[in-house]
C-alpha angles and dihedrals in degrees: 000000000000099000133081096260097042129091117267115260108242098173092250120161090242093053093046090051091049092051094051093044090052092050093049092047091053095043100039094120092047092050094047096048102033092243113164118246127214117190107189099163123052143108138106127268122250130214125234123251094257088071105096089220097044097114094054095039094050093044089056089046094052090048089053091053090052092052092047091055088046089058094045092051091048091057097034098249117163115223151170127193122244130255116014094200134013143137095289110292108096112344130114084234131018143193114269118256085233095053121112089245096055093042090054100044101033096090088055091046088055090050091050091053092054092047096049092231097130118060093202094060123033125161121196103265114179094200095054093042091052091055093046096047094045094050093043091052091049093050094046087053097048095036117023089177091065089075089062097055120127127304086052095205091062118090123209091268091056092051091051092051092050099042102036103025106028093039117022100029093038093052089051089062099053093099090047089057093044090052089067088074099044113120095013114143121233088256094053092048089051089053091051091050093050089061085079093054115117092242092058098042129095121235118232092218098180092058092041091054090057090052093046093050091052090049092052090047091053092047 
C-alpha cells in the first residue's frame, strides 16, 4: 500500500487486518519461538509536490507508516526507517529540488520513471505497460505455473518488472547515469556533494512527527 502501484492506505478495518495478517505470516517462526526481530528497512515512498494528488497520497503514506510502527510496537519488533536522507522519496530529509544535485540528475530520474526501472518511482507509461502486459499474458498462456512462482503474492507481471526492468534494463543504464558526472571539475563535484548537507536539505515534517511521537511514547 505504500508504493506507486499499490492501493492507497485509508485506515479501513480491512486494510488494517490485512497489514497485521501479512506481518504475522512473515514472522510466524519468530513469534512461535521468541526470536528477536530487527526491521532496518521499511517505509512507504512519497510523491513530489508537482503531482496534483501529492497531498492526499502522502497523507495516506504517512498514515501507513504510523500503522506499521503500531504493529511493530505491538509485537515487540525493533526497527529503524530507511533511508535517513535521499532525493525526496522516503527519507526523513531530502535534497532540495533546487539543489545542484537534483537539477543535474532529475532528467535521468524522469527517464527512470517512464521506463519502470525504479520501484520507488513509477509513472504511468503506456509504452512500457504495453510490453509488460503483452509478455505477461504470453507467459501465463504458455506456462500457467509461472504465476505461482515465489514469492507467491507476486503475479507474472510483477516478476517481469523486477527481473527485466528493475534488473536487466536498469543495469544497462548505469553508464548513462555515470556520464552525468563526466568532465565535472573538483569544485563542481564538491557543490553536488554539498546538496546532501543538512543545511541544504528539506525536512519531511509529517514523517518526522510520526517518529517523534513514537519516541515520546517510548520515553
